[in-house]
Jmol script that loads the backbone (N, CA, C; Angstrom):
load data "model"
ATOM      1  N   MET A   1     -42.624 -35.222 -15.505  1.00  0.00           N
ATOM      2  CA  MET A   1     -42.452 -33.808 -15.251  1.00  0.00           C
ATOM      3  C   MET A   1     -43.111 -33.467 -13.908  1.00  0.00           C
ATOM      4  N   PRO A   2     -42.334 -32.738 -13.016  1.00  0.00           N
ATOM      5  CA  PRO A   2     -42.882 -32.395 -11.710  1.00  0.00           C
ATOM      6  C   PRO A   2     -44.069 -31.420 -11.836  1.00  0.00           C
ATOM      7  N   ALA A   3     -44.847 -31.380 -10.801  1.00  0.00           N
ATOM      8  CA  ALA A   3     -46.010 -30.493 -10.785  1.00  0.00           C
ATOM      9  C   ALA A   3     -45.579 -29.039 -10.694  1.00  0.00           C
ATOM     10  N   ALA A   4     -46.486 -28.148 -11.007  1.00  0.00           N
ATOM     11  CA  ALA A   4     -46.204 -26.708 -10.997  1.00  0.00           C
ATOM     12  C   ALA A   4     -45.861 -26.233  -9.591  1.00  0.00           C
ATOM     13  N   GLY A   5     -46.467 -26.844  -8.586  1.00  0.00           N
ATOM     14  CA  GLY A   5     -46.178 -26.462  -7.204  1.00  0.00           C
ATOM     15  C   GLY A   5     -44.720 -26.682  -6.843  1.00  0.00           C
ATOM     16  N   THR A   6     -44.115 -27.749  -7.360  1.00  0.00           N
ATOM     17  CA  THR A   6     -42.704 -28.027  -7.107  1.00  0.00           C
ATOM     18  C   THR A   6     -41.830 -26.945  -7.730  1.00  0.00           C
ATOM     19  N   TRP A   7     -42.203 -26.513  -8.944  1.00  0.00           N
ATOM     20  CA  TRP A   7     -41.436 -25.455  -9.612  1.00  0.00           C
ATOM     21  C   TRP A   7     -41.531 -24.151  -8.817  1.00  0.00           C
ATOM     22  N   VAL A   8     -42.689 -23.847  -8.306  1.00  0.00           N
ATOM     23  CA  VAL A   8     -42.866 -22.627  -7.521  1.00  0.00           C
ATOM     24  C   VAL A   8     -42.047 -22.705  -6.235  1.00  0.00           C
ATOM     25  N   LYS A   9     -42.093 -23.844  -5.546  1.00  0.00           N
ATOM     26  CA  LYS A   9     -41.305 -24.018  -4.322  1.00  0.00           C
ATOM     27  C   LYS A   9     -39.818 -23.829  -4.600  1.00  0.00           C
ATOM     28  N   MET A  10     -39.322 -24.437  -5.669  1.00  0.00           N
ATOM     29  CA  MET A  10     -37.891 -24.323  -6.011  1.00  0.00           C
ATOM     30  C   MET A  10     -37.529 -22.887  -6.386  1.00  0.00           C
ATOM     31  N   ALA A  11     -38.447 -22.192  -7.061  1.00  0.00           N
ATOM     32  CA  ALA A  11     -38.194 -20.789  -7.407  1.00  0.00           C
ATOM     33  C   ALA A  11     -38.106 -19.942  -6.138  1.00  0.00           C
ATOM     34  N   VAL A  12     -38.982 -20.185  -5.190  1.00  0.00           N
ATOM     35  CA  VAL A  12     -38.966 -19.432  -3.928  1.00  0.00           C
ATOM     36  C   VAL A  12     -37.680 -19.727  -3.160  1.00  0.00           C
ATOM     37  N   VAL A  13     -37.288 -21.001  -3.087  1.00  0.00           N
ATOM     38  CA  VAL A  13     -36.053 -21.370  -2.386  1.00  0.00           C
ATOM     39  C   VAL A  13     -34.846 -20.737  -3.066  1.00  0.00           C
ATOM     40  N   THR A  14     -34.834 -20.744  -4.390  1.00  0.00           N
ATOM     41  CA  THR A  14     -33.715 -20.146  -5.130  1.00  0.00           C
ATOM     42  C   THR A  14     -33.613 -18.653  -4.872  1.00  0.00           C
ATOM     43  N   VAL A  15     -34.736 -17.956  -4.948  1.00  0.00           N
ATOM     44  CA  VAL A  15     -34.732 -16.511  -4.692  1.00  0.00           C
ATOM     45  C   VAL A  15     -34.332 -16.230  -3.248  1.00  0.00           C
ATOM     46  N   ALA A  16     -34.865 -17.006  -2.315  1.00  0.00           N
ATOM     47  CA  ALA A  16     -34.523 -16.804  -0.904  1.00  0.00           C
ATOM     48  C   ALA A  16     -33.034 -17.011  -0.679  1.00  0.00           C
ATOM     49  N   THR A  17     -32.463 -18.013  -1.328  1.00  0.00           N
ATOM     50  CA  THR A  17     -31.032 -18.279  -1.168  1.00  0.00           C
ATOM     51  C   THR A  17     -30.188 -17.188  -1.826  1.00  0.00           C
ATOM     52  N   CYS A  18     -30.556 -16.814  -3.045  1.00  0.00           N
ATOM     53  CA  CYS A  18     -29.749 -15.842  -3.798  1.00  0.00           C
ATOM     54  C   CYS A  18     -29.845 -14.436  -3.215  1.00  0.00           C
ATOM     55  N   VAL A  19     -30.998 -14.097  -2.671  1.00  0.00           N
ATOM     56  CA  VAL A  19     -31.176 -12.755  -2.108  1.00  0.00           C
ATOM     57  C   VAL A  19     -30.906 -12.776  -0.606  1.00  0.00           C
ATOM     58  N   GLY A  20     -31.368 -13.787   0.074  1.00  0.00           N
ATOM     59  CA  GLY A  20     -31.246 -13.838   1.521  1.00  0.00           C
ATOM     60  C   GLY A  20     -29.842 -14.054   2.018  1.00  0.00           C
ATOM     61  N   GLY A  21     -29.046 -14.845   1.303  1.00  0.00           N
ATOM     62  CA  GLY A  21     -27.668 -15.108   1.730  1.00  0.00           C
ATOM     63  C   GLY A  21     -26.830 -13.845   1.808  1.00  0.00           C
ATOM     64  N   PRO A  22     -26.719 -13.112   0.703  1.00  0.00           N
ATOM     65  CA  PRO A  22     -25.961 -11.858   0.766  1.00  0.00           C
ATOM     66  C   PRO A  22     -26.569 -10.844   1.725  1.00  0.00           C
ATOM     67  N   ALA A  23     -27.903 -10.810   1.829  1.00  0.00           N
ATOM     68  CA  ALA A  23     -28.539  -9.885   2.768  1.00  0.00           C
ATOM     69  C   ALA A  23     -28.157 -10.238   4.201  1.00  0.00           C
ATOM     70  N   LEU A  24     -28.117 -11.519   4.517  1.00  0.00           N
ATOM     71  CA  LEU A  24     -27.715 -11.946   5.860  1.00  0.00           C
ATOM     72  C   LEU A  24     -26.270 -11.554   6.147  1.00  0.00           C
ATOM     73  N   VAL A  25     -25.387 -11.769   5.183  1.00  0.00           N
ATOM     74  CA  VAL A  25     -23.982 -11.387   5.360  1.00  0.00           C
ATOM     75  C   VAL A  25     -23.865  -9.888   5.575  1.00  0.00           C
ATOM     76  N   TYR A  26     -24.590  -9.101   4.807  1.00  0.00           N
ATOM     77  CA  TYR A  26     -24.569  -7.645   4.952  1.00  0.00           C
ATOM     78  C   TYR A  26     -25.081  -7.233   6.328  1.00  0.00           C
ATOM     79  N   TYR A  27     -26.123  -7.904   6.803  1.00  0.00           N
ATOM     80  CA  TYR A  27     -26.718  -7.577   8.096  1.00  0.00           C
ATOM     81  C   TYR A  27     -25.781  -7.943   9.248  1.00  0.00           C
ATOM     82  N   VAL A  28     -25.062  -9.040   9.135  1.00  0.00           N
ATOM     83  CA  VAL A  28     -24.231  -9.536  10.237  1.00  0.00           C
ATOM     84  C   VAL A  28     -22.869  -8.852  10.282  1.00  0.00           C
ATOM     85  N   THR A  29     -22.360  -8.393   9.150  1.00  0.00           N
ATOM     86  CA  THR A  29     -21.026  -7.793   9.097  1.00  0.00           C
ATOM     87  C   THR A  29     -21.023  -6.439   9.809  1.00  0.00           C
ATOM     88  N   PRO A  30     -20.120  -6.232  10.775  1.00  0.00           N
ATOM     89  CA  PRO A  30     -20.071  -4.948  11.484  1.00  0.00           C
ATOM     90  C   PRO A  30     -19.451  -3.857  10.613  1.00  0.00           C
ATOM     91  N   THR A  31     -19.827  -2.623  10.877  1.00  0.00           N
ATOM     92  CA  THR A  31     -19.252  -1.494  10.151  1.00  0.00           C
ATOM     93  C   THR A  31     -17.870  -1.187  10.727  1.00  0.00           C
ATOM     94  N   GLU A  32     -17.140  -0.317  10.038  1.00  0.00           N
ATOM     95  CA  GLU A  32     -15.809   0.060  10.524  1.00  0.00           C
ATOM     96  C   GLU A  32     -15.903   0.767  11.871  1.00  0.00           C
ATOM     97  N   GLU A  33     -16.921   1.597  12.042  1.00  0.00           N
ATOM     98  CA  GLU A  33     -17.072   2.310  13.317  1.00  0.00           C
ATOM     99  C   GLU A  33     -17.345   1.348  14.462  1.00  0.00           C
ATOM    100  N   GLU A  34     -18.184   0.327  14.215  1.00  0.00           N
ATOM    101  CA  GLU A  34     -18.456  -0.658  15.259  1.00  0.00           C
ATOM    102  C   GLU A  34     -17.195  -1.431  15.633  1.00  0.00           C
ATOM    103  N   LEU A  35     -16.409  -1.781  14.644  1.00  0.00           N
ATOM    104  CA  LEU A  35     -15.137  -2.468  14.929  1.00  0.00           C
ATOM    105  C   LEU A  35     -14.205  -1.562  15.716  1.00  0.00           C
ATOM    106  N   PHE A  36     -14.137  -0.298  15.312  1.00  0.00           N
ATOM    107  CA  PHE A  36     -13.246   0.655  15.965  1.00  0.00           C
ATOM    108  C   PHE A  36     -13.636   0.828  17.430  1.00  0.00           C
ATOM    109  N   LYS A  37     -14.932   0.875  17.715  1.00  0.00           N
ATOM    110  CA  LYS A  37     -15.392   1.033  19.102  1.00  0.00           C
ATOM    111  C   LYS A  37     -15.036  -0.176  19.966  1.00  0.00           C
ATOM    112  N   LYS A  38     -14.888  -1.336  19.353  1.00  0.00           N
ATOM    113  CA  LYS A  38     -14.546  -2.550  20.108  1.00  0.00           C
ATOM    114  C   LYS A  38     -13.049  -2.638  20.418  1.00  0.00           C
ATOM    115  N   TYR A  39     -12.221  -1.806  19.753  1.00  0.00           N
ATOM    116  CA  TYR A  39     -10.791  -1.793  20.054  1.00  0.00           C
ATOM    117  C   TYR A  39     -10.584  -1.337  21.488  1.00  0.00           C
ATOM    118  N   ASN A  40      -9.457  -1.766  22.070  1.00  0.00           N
ATOM    119  CA  ASN A  40      -9.127  -1.192  23.367  1.00  0.00           C
ATOM    120  C   ASN A  40      -8.570   0.217  23.126  1.00  0.00           C
ATOM    121  N   PRO A  41      -8.538   1.076  24.129  1.00  0.00           N
ATOM    122  CA  PRO A  41      -8.139   2.476  23.926  1.00  0.00           C
ATOM    123  C   PRO A  41      -6.747   2.637  23.313  1.00  0.00           C
ATOM    124  N   GLU A  42      -5.820   1.754  23.666  1.00  0.00           N
ATOM    125  CA  GLU A  42      -4.465   1.853  23.110  1.00  0.00           C
ATOM    126  C   GLU A  42      -4.488   1.631  21.598  1.00  0.00           C
ATOM    127  N   LEU A  43      -5.227   0.613  21.148  1.00  0.00           N
ATOM    128  CA  LEU A  43      -5.335   0.359  19.708  1.00  0.00           C
ATOM    129  C   LEU A  43      -6.063   1.485  18.996  1.00  0.00           C
ATOM    130  N   GLN A  44      -7.071   2.052  19.639  1.00  0.00           N
ATOM    131  CA  GLN A  44      -7.777   3.184  19.029  1.00  0.00           C
ATOM    132  C   GLN A  44      -6.826   4.355  18.832  1.00  0.00           C
ATOM    133  N   ARG A  45      -6.037   4.645  19.850  1.00  0.00           N
ATOM    134  CA  ARG A  45      -5.093   5.771  19.756  1.00  0.00           C
ATOM    135  C   ARG A  45      -4.075   5.524  18.650  1.00  0.00           C
ATOM    136  N   ARG A  46      -3.518   4.291  18.612  1.00  0.00           N
ATOM    137  CA  ARG A  46      -2.532   3.958  17.590  1.00  0.00           C
ATOM    138  C   ARG A  46      -3.130   4.017  16.187  1.00  0.00           C
ATOM    139  N   SER A  47      -4.362   3.544  16.075  1.00  0.00           N
ATOM    140  CA  SER A  47      -5.038   3.556  14.784  1.00  0.00           C
ATOM    141  C   SER A  47      -5.258   4.987  14.305  1.00  0.00           C
ATOM    142  N   LEU A  48      -5.662   5.858  15.212  1.00  0.00           N
ATOM    143  CA  LEU A  48      -5.862   7.266  14.835  1.00  0.00           C
ATOM    144  C   LEU A  48      -4.551   7.935  14.452  1.00  0.00           C
ATOM    145  N   GLU A  49      -3.471   7.599  15.156  1.00  0.00           N
ATOM    146  CA  GLU A  49      -2.171   8.196  14.842  1.00  0.00           C
ATOM    147  C   GLU A  49      -1.680   7.773  13.461  1.00  0.00           C
ATOM    148  N   ASN A  50      -1.911   6.507  13.102  1.00  0.00           N
ATOM    149  CA  ASN A  50      -1.392   5.979  11.839  1.00  0.00           C
ATOM    150  C   ASN A  50      -2.344   6.163  10.668  1.00  0.00           C
ATOM    151  N   ARG A  51      -3.532   6.661  10.922  1.00  0.00           N
ATOM    152  CA  ARG A  51      -4.543   6.764   9.865  1.00  0.00           C
ATOM    153  C   ARG A  51      -4.063   7.648   8.711  1.00  0.00           C
ATOM    154  N   GLN A  52      -3.541   8.822   9.025  1.00  0.00           N
ATOM    155  CA  GLN A  52      -3.117   9.759   7.978  1.00  0.00           C
ATOM    156  C   GLN A  52      -1.999   9.153   7.135  1.00  0.00           C
ATOM    157  N   ALA A  53      -1.052   8.492   7.772  1.00  0.00           N
ATOM    158  CA  ALA A  53       0.063   7.885   7.038  1.00  0.00           C
ATOM    159  C   ALA A  53      -0.436   6.770   6.119  1.00  0.00           C
ATOM    160  N   ARG A  54      -1.358   5.944   6.621  1.00  0.00           N
ATOM    161  CA  ARG A  54      -1.894   4.862   5.794  1.00  0.00           C
ATOM    162  C   ARG A  54      -2.686   5.407   4.611  1.00  0.00           C
ATOM    163  N   GLN A  55      -3.462   6.470   4.845  1.00  0.00           N
ATOM    164  CA  GLN A  55      -4.218   7.069   3.746  1.00  0.00           C
ATOM    165  C   GLN A  55      -3.271   7.653   2.699  1.00  0.00           C
ATOM    166  N   GLN A  56      -2.181   8.273   3.144  1.00  0.00           N
ATOM    167  CA  GLN A  56      -1.218   8.836   2.209  1.00  0.00           C
ATOM    168  C   GLN A  56      -0.536   7.739   1.407  1.00  0.00           C
ATOM    169  N   GLU A  57      -0.165   6.629   2.066  1.00  0.00           N
ATOM    170  CA  GLU A  57       0.453   5.510   1.357  1.00  0.00           C
ATOM    171  C   GLU A  57      -0.497   4.944   0.311  1.00  0.00           C
ATOM    172  N   PHE A  58      -1.770   4.822   0.668  1.00  0.00           N
ATOM    173  CA  PHE A  58      -2.756   4.301  -0.269  1.00  0.00           C
ATOM    174  C   PHE A  58      -2.921   5.248  -1.458  1.00  0.00           C
ATOM    175  N   ASP A  59      -2.989   6.558  -1.188  1.00  0.00           N
ATOM    176  CA  ASP A  59      -3.114   7.531  -2.268  1.00  0.00           C
ATOM    177  C   ASP A  59      -1.902   7.484  -3.189  1.00  0.00           C
ATOM    178  N   ASP A  60      -0.710   7.368  -2.611  1.00  0.00           N
ATOM    179  CA  ASP A  60       0.499   7.266  -3.418  1.00  0.00           C
ATOM    180  C   ASP A  60       0.463   6.026  -4.303  1.00  0.00           C
ATOM    181  N   TYR A  61       0.026   4.915  -3.728  1.00  0.00           N
ATOM    182  CA  TYR A  61      -0.045   3.672  -4.492  1.00  0.00           C
ATOM    183  C   TYR A  61      -1.053   3.782  -5.631  1.00  0.00           C
ATOM    184  N   VAL A  62      -2.210   4.384  -5.356  1.00  0.00           N
ATOM    185  CA  VAL A  62      -3.223   4.556  -6.411  1.00  0.00           C
ATOM    186  C   VAL A  62      -2.686   5.470  -7.516  1.00  0.00           C
ATOM    187  N   ASN A  63      -1.972   6.513  -7.132  1.00  0.00           N
ATOM    188  CA  ASN A  63      -1.397   7.409  -8.140  1.00  0.00           C
ATOM    189  C   ASN A  63      -0.353   6.683  -8.985  1.00  0.00           C
ATOM    190  N   LYS A  64       0.442   5.815  -8.347  1.00  0.00           N
ATOM    191  CA  LYS A  64       1.412   5.028  -9.108  1.00  0.00           C
ATOM    192  C   LYS A  64       0.703   4.091 -10.078  1.00  0.00           C
ATOM    193  N   LEU A  65      -0.375   3.461  -9.617  1.00  0.00           N
ATOM    194  CA  LEU A  65      -1.138   2.580 -10.501  1.00  0.00           C
ATOM    195  C   LEU A  65      -1.691   3.350 -11.696  1.00  0.00           C
ATOM    196  N   LYS A  66      -2.181   4.549 -11.455  1.00  0.00           N
ATOM    197  CA  LYS A  66      -2.698   5.368 -12.551  1.00  0.00           C
ATOM    198  C   LYS A  66      -1.586   5.703 -13.532  1.00  0.00           C
ATOM    199  N   GLU A  67      -0.420   6.032 -12.993  1.00  0.00           N
ATOM    200  CA  GLU A  67       0.723   6.358 -13.856  1.00  0.00           C
ATOM    201  C   GLU A  67       1.140   5.143 -14.680  1.00  0.00           C
ATOM    202  N   TRP A  68       1.183   3.981 -14.043  1.00  0.00           N
ATOM    203  CA  TRP A  68       1.575   2.765 -14.749  1.00  0.00           C
ATOM    204  C   TRP A  68       0.543   2.386 -15.805  1.00  0.00           C
ATOM    205  N   SER A  69      -0.721   2.647 -15.529  1.00  0.00           N
ATOM    206  CA  SER A  69      -1.761   2.265 -16.489  1.00  0.00           C
ATOM    207  C   SER A  69      -1.755   3.169 -17.718  1.00  0.00           C
ATOM    208  N   ARG A  70      -1.196   4.377 -17.606  1.00  0.00           N
ATOM    209  CA  ARG A  70      -1.098   5.262 -18.773  1.00  0.00           C
ATOM    210  C   ARG A  70      -0.119   4.727 -19.804  1.00  0.00           C
ATOM    211  N   SER A  71       0.818   3.913 -19.355  1.00  0.00           N
ATOM    212  CA  SER A  71       1.812   3.349 -20.256  1.00  0.00           C
ATOM    213  C   SER A  71       1.140   2.334 -21.177  1.00  0.00           C
ATOM    214  N   ASP A  72       1.732   2.133 -22.358  1.00  0.00           N
ATOM    215  CA  ASP A  72       1.181   1.144 -23.273  1.00  0.00           C
ATOM    216  C   ASP A  72       1.607  -0.272 -22.879  1.00  0.00           C
ATOM    217  N   LYS A  73       2.463  -0.374 -21.874  1.00  0.00           N
ATOM    218  CA  LYS A  73       2.922  -1.680 -21.398  1.00  0.00           C
ATOM    219  C   LYS A  73       1.967  -2.193 -20.330  1.00  0.00           C
ATOM    220  N   GLN A  74       2.122  -3.475 -20.007  1.00  0.00           N
ATOM    221  CA  GLN A  74       1.328  -4.038 -18.926  1.00  0.00           C
ATOM    222  C   GLN A  74       1.790  -3.447 -17.602  1.00  0.00           C
ATOM    223  N   ILE A  75       0.871  -3.398 -16.641  1.00  0.00           N
ATOM    224  CA  ILE A  75       1.135  -2.698 -15.382  1.00  0.00           C
ATOM    225  C   ILE A  75       2.336  -3.273 -14.655  1.00  0.00           C
ATOM    226  N   TRP A  76       2.468  -4.593 -14.612  1.00  0.00           N
ATOM    227  CA  TRP A  76       3.574  -5.157 -13.832  1.00  0.00           C
ATOM    228  C   TRP A  76       4.919  -4.876 -14.478  1.00  0.00           C
ATOM    229  N   PHE A  77       4.946  -4.755 -15.829  1.00  0.00           N
ATOM    230  CA  PHE A  77       6.213  -4.387 -16.476  1.00  0.00           C
ATOM    231  C   PHE A  77       6.544  -2.921 -16.196  1.00  0.00           C
ATOM    232  N   ALA A  78       5.533  -2.068 -16.237  1.00  0.00           N
ATOM    233  CA  ALA A  78       5.754  -0.656 -15.921  1.00  0.00           C
ATOM    234  C   ALA A  78       6.210  -0.506 -14.471  1.00  0.00           C
ATOM    235  N   ALA A  79       5.606  -1.277 -13.569  1.00  0.00           N
ATOM    236  CA  ALA A  79       6.008  -1.222 -12.151  1.00  0.00           C
ATOM    237  C   ALA A  79       7.446  -1.707 -11.984  1.00  0.00           C
ATOM    238  N   GLU A  80       7.806  -2.751 -12.722  1.00  0.00           N
ATOM    239  CA  GLU A  80       9.172  -3.272 -12.643  1.00  0.00           C
ATOM    240  C   GLU A  80      10.175  -2.235 -13.143  1.00  0.00           C
ATOM    241  N   GLU A  81       9.836  -1.553 -14.234  1.00  0.00           N
ATOM    242  CA  GLU A  81      10.716  -0.503 -14.749  1.00  0.00           C
ATOM    243  C   GLU A  81      10.871   0.619 -13.728  1.00  0.00           C
ATOM    244  N   MET A  82       9.746   1.008 -13.096  1.00  0.00           N
ATOM    245  CA  MET A  82       9.793   2.084 -12.108  1.00  0.00           C
ATOM    246  C   MET A  82      10.662   1.665 -10.924  1.00  0.00           C
ATOM    247  N   ALA A  83      10.541   0.416 -10.489  1.00  0.00           N
ATOM    248  CA  ALA A  83      11.354  -0.068  -9.372  1.00  0.00           C
ATOM    249  C   ALA A  83      12.836  -0.090  -9.754  1.00  0.00           C
ATOM    250  N   GLU A  84      13.126  -0.501 -10.971  1.00  0.00           N
ATOM    251  CA  GLU A  84      14.525  -0.520 -11.433  1.00  0.00           C
ATOM    252  C   GLU A  84      15.088   0.898 -11.487  1.00  0.00           C
ATOM    253  N   LYS A  85      14.275   1.827 -11.964  1.00  0.00           N
ATOM    254  CA  LYS A  85      14.706   3.226 -12.029  1.00  0.00           C
ATOM    255  C   LYS A  85      14.967   3.761 -10.623  1.00  0.00           C
ATOM    256  N   ALA A  86      14.104   3.411  -9.671  1.00  0.00           N
ATOM    257  CA  ALA A  86      14.288   3.853  -8.285  1.00  0.00           C
ATOM    258  C   ALA A  86      15.551   3.243  -7.688  1.00  0.00           C
ATOM    259  N   ARG A  87      15.821   1.958  -8.008  1.00  0.00           N
ATOM    260  CA  ARG A  87      17.044   1.319  -7.514  1.00  0.00           C
ATOM    261  C   ARG A  87      18.288   2.015  -8.058  1.00  0.00           C
ATOM    262  N   ILE A  88      18.257   2.350  -9.342  1.00  0.00           N
ATOM    263  CA  ILE A  88      19.403   3.029  -9.948  1.00  0.00           C
ATOM    264  C   ILE A  88      19.605   4.403  -9.319  1.00  0.00           C
ATOM    265  N   GLU A  89      18.510   5.146  -9.105  1.00  0.00           N
ATOM    266  CA  GLU A  89      18.620   6.462  -8.472  1.00  0.00           C
ATOM    267  C   GLU A  89      19.171   6.340  -7.057  1.00  0.00           C
ATOM    268  N   GLN A  90      18.722   5.327  -6.322  1.00  0.00           N
ATOM    269  CA  GLN A  90      19.214   5.113  -4.967  1.00  0.00           C
ATOM    270  C   GLN A  90      20.711   4.790  -4.985  1.00  0.00           C
ATOM    271  N   LYS A  91      21.106   3.955  -5.948  1.00  0.00           N
ATOM    272  CA  LYS A  91      22.511   3.594  -6.058  1.00  0.00           C
ATOM    273  C   LYS A  91      23.356   4.826  -6.395  1.00  0.00           C
ATOM    274  N   ASP A  92      22.873   5.662  -7.319  1.00  0.00           N
ATOM    275  CA  ASP A  92      23.584   6.886  -7.667  1.00  0.00           C
ATOM    276  C   ASP A  92      23.689   7.830  -6.468  1.00  0.00           C
ATOM    277  N   LYS A  93      22.608   7.915  -5.705  1.00  0.00           N
ATOM    278  CA  LYS A  93      22.609   8.777  -4.524  1.00  0.00           C
ATOM    279  C   LYS A  93      23.645   8.293  -3.512  1.00  0.00           C
ATOM    280  N   ILE A  94      23.709   6.983  -3.306  1.00  0.00           N
ATOM    281  CA  ILE A  94      24.684   6.419  -2.365  1.00  0.00           C
ATOM    282  C   ILE A  94      26.109   6.672  -2.855  1.00  0.00           C
ATOM    283  N   LEU A  95      26.331   6.502  -4.158  1.00  0.00           N
ATOM    284  CA  LEU A  95      27.668   6.756  -4.704  1.00  0.00           C
ATOM    285  C   LEU A  95      28.064   8.219  -4.545  1.00  0.00           C
ATOM    286  N   ASP A  96      27.124   9.141  -4.765  1.00  0.00           N
ATOM    287  CA  ASP A  96      27.408  10.559  -4.574  1.00  0.00           C
ATOM    288  C   ASP A  96      27.775  10.859  -3.123  1.00  0.00           C
ATOM    289  N   GLU A  97      27.020  10.273  -2.198  1.00  0.00           N
ATOM    290  CA  GLU A  97      27.318  10.479  -0.775  1.00  0.00           C
ATOM    291  C   GLU A  97      28.690   9.927  -0.417  1.00  0.00           C
ATOM    292  N   GLN A  98      29.018   8.760  -0.941  1.00  0.00           N
ATOM    293  CA  GLN A  98      30.325   8.170  -0.654  1.00  0.00           C
ATOM    294  C   GLN A  98      31.445   9.029  -1.239  1.00  0.00           C
ATOM    295  N   THR A  99      31.212   9.558  -2.429  1.00  0.00           N
ATOM    296  CA  THR A  99      32.221  10.430  -3.039  1.00  0.00           C
ATOM    297  C   THR A  99      32.422  11.685  -2.203  1.00  0.00           C
ATOM    298  N   LYS A 100      31.322  12.268  -1.732  1.00  0.00           N
ATOM    299  CA  LYS A 100      31.428  13.466  -0.897  1.00  0.00           C
ATOM    300  C   LYS A 100      32.147  13.148   0.414  1.00  0.00           C
ATOM    301  N   LEU A 101      31.821  12.005   1.016  1.00  0.00           N
ATOM    302  CA  LEU A 101      32.486  11.625   2.256  1.00  0.00           C
ATOM    303  C   LEU A 101      33.979  11.393   2.039  1.00  0.00           C
ATOM    304  N   ALA A 102      34.318  10.746   0.930  1.00  0.00           N
ATOM    305  CA  ALA A 102      35.731  10.509   0.627  1.00  0.00           C
ATOM    306  C   ALA A 102      36.468  11.838   0.429  1.00  0.00           C
ATOM    307  N   ALA A 103      35.824  12.776  -0.259  1.00  0.00           N
ATOM    308  CA  ALA A 103      36.443  14.089  -0.465  1.00  0.00           C
ATOM    309  C   ALA A 103      36.610  14.806   0.876  1.00  0.00           C
ATOM    310  N   GLU A 104      35.621  14.709   1.764  1.00  0.00           N
ATOM    311  CA  GLU A 104      35.705  15.346   3.073  1.00  0.00           C
ATOM    312  C   GLU A 104      36.827  14.719   3.905  1.00  0.00           C
ATOM    313  N   VAL A 105      36.941  13.392   3.858  1.00  0.00           N
ATOM    314  CA  VAL A 105      38.010  12.711   4.593  1.00  0.00           C
ATOM    315  C   VAL A 105      39.368  13.154   4.064  1.00  0.00           C
ATOM    316  N   GLU A 106      39.491  13.223   2.768  1.00  0.00           N
ATOM    317  CA  GLU A 106      40.762  13.639   2.167  1.00  0.00           C
ATOM    318  C   GLU A 106      41.095  15.082   2.539  1.00  0.00           C
ATOM    319  N   ARG A 107      40.069  15.950   2.555  1.00  0.00           N
ATOM    320  CA  ARG A 107      40.292  17.352   2.929  1.00  0.00           C
ATOM    321  C   ARG A 107      40.768  17.441   4.383  1.00  0.00           C
ATOM    322  N   ARG A 108      40.144  16.659   5.259  1.00  0.00           N
ATOM    323  CA  ARG A 108      40.547  16.684   6.667  1.00  0.00           C
ATOM    324  C   ARG A 108      41.967  16.139   6.855  1.00  0.00           C
ATOM    325  N   ARG A 109      42.305  15.105   6.097  1.00  0.00           N
ATOM    326  CA  ARG A 109      43.673  14.564   6.179  1.00  0.00           C
ATOM    327  C   ARG A 109      44.678  15.629   5.763  1.00  0.00           C
ATOM    328  N   LYS A 110      44.339  16.342   4.693  1.00  0.00           N
ATOM    329  CA  LYS A 110      45.250  17.377   4.208  1.00  0.00           C
ATOM    330  C   LYS A 110      45.379  18.478   5.244  1.00  0.00           C
ATOM    331  N   GLU A 111      44.281  18.877   5.891  1.00  0.00           N
ATOM    332  CA  GLU A 111      44.336  19.885   6.943  1.00  0.00           C
ATOM    333  C   GLU A 111      45.211  19.408   8.110  1.00  0.00           C
ATOM    334  N   MET A 112      45.055  18.152   8.467  1.00  0.00           N
ATOM    335  CA  MET A 112      45.855  17.623   9.576  1.00  0.00           C
ATOM    336  C   MET A 112      47.338  17.602   9.208  1.00  0.00           C
ATOM    337  N   ARG A 113      47.657  17.229   7.976  1.00  0.00           N
ATOM    338  CA  ARG A 113      49.057  17.205   7.541  1.00  0.00           C
ATOM    339  C   ARG A 113      49.642  18.607   7.540  1.00  0.00           C
ATOM    340  N   ASP A 114      48.835  19.563   7.019  1.00  0.00           N
ATOM    341  CA  ASP A 114      49.317  20.932   6.956  1.00  0.00           C
ATOM    342  C   ASP A 114      49.509  21.532   8.366  1.00  0.00           C
ATOM    343  N   SER A 115      48.634  21.177   9.286  1.00  0.00           N
ATOM    344  CA  SER A 115      48.730  21.719  10.648  1.00  0.00           C
ATOM    345  C   SER A 115      49.927  21.129  11.386  1.00  0.00           C
ATOM    346  N   THR A 116      50.303  19.882  11.106  1.00  0.00           N
ATOM    347  CA  THR A 116      51.424  19.289  11.791  1.00  0.00           C
ATOM    348  C   THR A 116      52.746  19.741  11.186  1.00  0.00           C
ATOM    349  N   VAL A 117      52.751  20.132   9.925  1.00  0.00           N
ATOM    350  CA  VAL A 117      53.964  20.562   9.262  1.00  0.00           C
ATOM    351  C   VAL A 117      54.383  21.935   9.741  1.00  0.00           C
ATOM    352  N   LYS A 118      53.505  22.809  10.047  1.00  0.00           N
ATOM    353  CA  LYS A 118      53.822  24.188  10.450  1.00  0.00           C
ATOM    354  C   LYS A 118      54.471  24.262  11.739  1.00  0.00           C
TER     355      LYS A 118
END
end "model"
wireframe off; spacefill off
backbone 0.3
color backbone group
């Protein structure tokens, strides 16, 4: 059995590693503001312009996750159902637009026929 001094040394090394490692990473990692200041002016301008849109997209995604989690189904199945529903709505919207365009084309053809007959 090793001496008590060896146990104390190993305890100190363990604590230093377990506490010091993450502390070092925290100390060395730059903040978002420091990173932003290192951008060139063009990237800073672009980042500021897109910030609101990115925040809105993130908020929308979080709200969707909350909605999916309310379901008794697993989240990925709820997300799949929502995507399928969106695809069907998009398809219906496209069909409605095509129907309206076809009706408009037919109306114009009829107007042209009537105008040439007179």
